[in-house]
C-alpha positions in Angstrom: 10.8 -6.9 10.1 14.0 -8.4 11.3 14.9 -7.2 14.8 17.8 -8.3 17.1 17.7 -6.3 20.3 19.7 -6.5 23.5 21.2 -10.0 23.3 24.4 -10.5 25.2 25.3 -14.0 24.0 25.6 -13.5 20.2 29.1 -12.9 18.9 28.3 -13.3 15.2 25.1 -13.0 13.1 25.0 -14.5 9.7 21.9 -14.2 7.5 23.9 -14.2 4.2 21.0 -15.9 2.3 18.4 -13.3 3.2 17.7 -11.2 0.1 14.9 -8.8 1.1 13.4 -7.4 4.2 9.9 -6.0 3.8 9.9 -3.9 7.0 12.6 -2.8 9.4 16.1 -4.3 9.9 17.4 -3.4 13.3 20.4 -4.7 15.3 20.5 -2.7 18.5 22.3 -2.9 21.9 23.9 -6.4 21.4 27.0 -5.9 23.5 28.9 -9.0 22.4 28.2 -9.2 18.7 31.4 -8.7 16.6 30.4 -9.5 13.1 27.2 -9.2 11.0 26.9 -10.7 7.6 23.8 -9.9 5.5 25.6 -9.7 2.2 22.7 -10.8 0.0 20.1 -8.3 1.2 19.2 -5.9 -1.7 16.2 -4.1 -0.3 14.9 -3.1 3.1 11.4 -1.7 2.9 11.5 0.2 6.2 14.2 1.5 8.6 17.8 0.1 8.7 19.3 0.6 12.2 22.6 -0.6 13.5 23.1 1.0 16.9 24.8 0.5 20.3 26.6 -2.7 19.4 29.8 -2.0 21.4 31.8 -5.1 20.2 30.9 -4.9 16.5 33.9 -4.5 14.3 32.6 -5.6 10.9 29.3 -5.2 9.0 28.7 -6.3 5.5 25.6 -5.6 3.4 27.5 -5.4 0.1 24.4 -5.8 -2.1 22.1 -3.5 -0.3 20.7 -1.1 -2.9 17.8 0.7 -1.3 16.3 1.5 2.1 12.6 2.6 2.2 12.9 4.8 5.3 15.8 5.8 7.6 19.4 4.4 7.5 21.1 4.8 10.8 24.5 3.6 12.0 25.2 5.1 15.4 27.1 4.4 18.6 29.0 1.3 17.5 32.3 2.1 19.3 34.5 -0.5 17.6 33.0 -0.6 14.1 35.9 -0.1 11.8 34.5 -1.6 8.5 31.1 -1.0 7.0 30.4 -2.5 3.6 27.4 -0.8 1.9 29.0 0.2 -1.4 25.9 -0.7 -3.5 23.3 1.5 -1.7 21.8 4.0 -4.1 18.6 5.3 -2.4 17.5 6.1 1.1 13.8 7.0 1.5 14.3 8.8 4.8 17.3 10.1 6.8 20.9 8.9 6.5 22.5 9.2 9.9 26.1 8.1 10.6 27.0 9.2 14.1 29.2 8.3 17.1 31.1 5.4 15.5 34.5 6.5 16.9 36.5 3.7 15.2 35.0 3.9 11.7 37.6 5.2 9.3 36.2 4.6 5.8 32.6 4.6 4.5 32.0 3.7 0.9 28.6 4.8 -0.1 29.7 6.1 -3.5 26.7 4.6 -5.3 24.3 6.7 -3.1 22.4 9.0 -5.4 19.7 10.4 -3.2 18.4 10.8 0.3 14.8 11.9 0.8 15.4 13.2 4.4 18.5 14.6 6.1 22.1 13.5 5.7 23.9 13.7 9.0 27.4 12.5 9.6 28.6 13.5 13.0 31.0 12.4 15.8 32.8 9.8 13.8 36.2 10.8 15.1 38.4 8.3 13.1 36.6 8.9 9.8 39.1 9.9 7.1 37.1 9.0 4.0 33.4 9.6 3.5 32.4 8.2 0.1 29.3 10.2 -1.2 30.7 11.3 -4.6 27.5 10.2 -6.5 24.9 11.8 -4.3 22.9 14.4 -6.2 19.9 15.3 -3.9 19.3 15.6 -0.2 15.7 16.4 0.6 16.4 17.7 4.1 19.4 19.1 5.9 23.1 18.3 5.1 25.0 18.1 8.3 28.7 17.3 8.6 30.0 17.8 12.1 32.7 16.8 14.6 34.4 14.3 12.3 37.8 15.4 13.6 39.9 13.2 11.3 38.1 13.9 8.0 40.4 15.7 5.7 38.5 15.6 2.4 34.8 15.4 1.5 33.7 14.8 -2.1 30.1 15.6 -2.9 30.9 16.9 -6.4 27.6 15.7 -7.9 25.4 17.2 -5.1 23.1 19.7 -6.8 20.3 20.2 -4.4 19.8 20.4 -0.6 16.2 20.9 0.6 17.0 22.6 3.9 20.2 23.7 5.7 23.8 23.0 4.7 25.9 22.8 7.9 29.6 21.9 8.2 31.0 22.4 11.7 33.7 21.1 14.0 35.6 19.0 11.4 39.1 20.2 12.5 41.1 18.6 9.7 38.7 19.2 6.8 41.0 20.9 4.3 39.2 20.2 1.0 35.5 20.0 0.2 34.1 19.7 -3.3 30.4 20.7 -3.5 30.9 22.6 -6.8 27.6 21.4 -8.4 25.3 22.7 -5.7 22.8 25.0 -7.3 19.9 25.0 -4.7 19.8 25.1 -0.9 
C-alpha cells in the first residue's frame, strides 16, 4: 500500500513513475498539499482514497484504469481538477462527495461499479462524465450537487439496488434511457 496521512509540510507529491499499487492508495488529511501527480499508475489493487486535503487543487492519475476496491474522493475543499479519464472499472463503491470546488469530473471510460455510485455535495459540479457506465451493482445516488445541470448515463442498463436523485437544484436534463433493471 501507499499511504500519506496527516502531513502538514508537503505541498506537492510526485510519484509519476509509479505504475501499479498492489494494495491501497490513500492520501488523507494533508492540509498543505496542493498538487498530486501519479500519472503513470494504471492499477490499484485495493482502495483509492483522496480525502480531507484542504489545499489540494489538482490531482492527476490520467492512466488509472482499474481500482480493485473502493474509489473515494471526498472533502477536498479546493480540488478543482481531477484527471481520471482512463478509469474503466471500480471493484467496490465510487464515492465523490463534499468537494465543493470541483466543477468537472471526466470518468467517461468508466464501464462498471461493483458497489454503490454516490455523487453528493459537490456544489460546483457542472459536468459529471459517466456516459459509458453500464452497470452499478449497488445503489445509484446523486444528491445535493446544486450546480449540476445535466447528467448523462445513457448507457446505464442495470442498478442493483436503489436509484436516488435528490437535491440537485439545477438538474434540468438527465439521460438514463437504457436502464432496464433496478
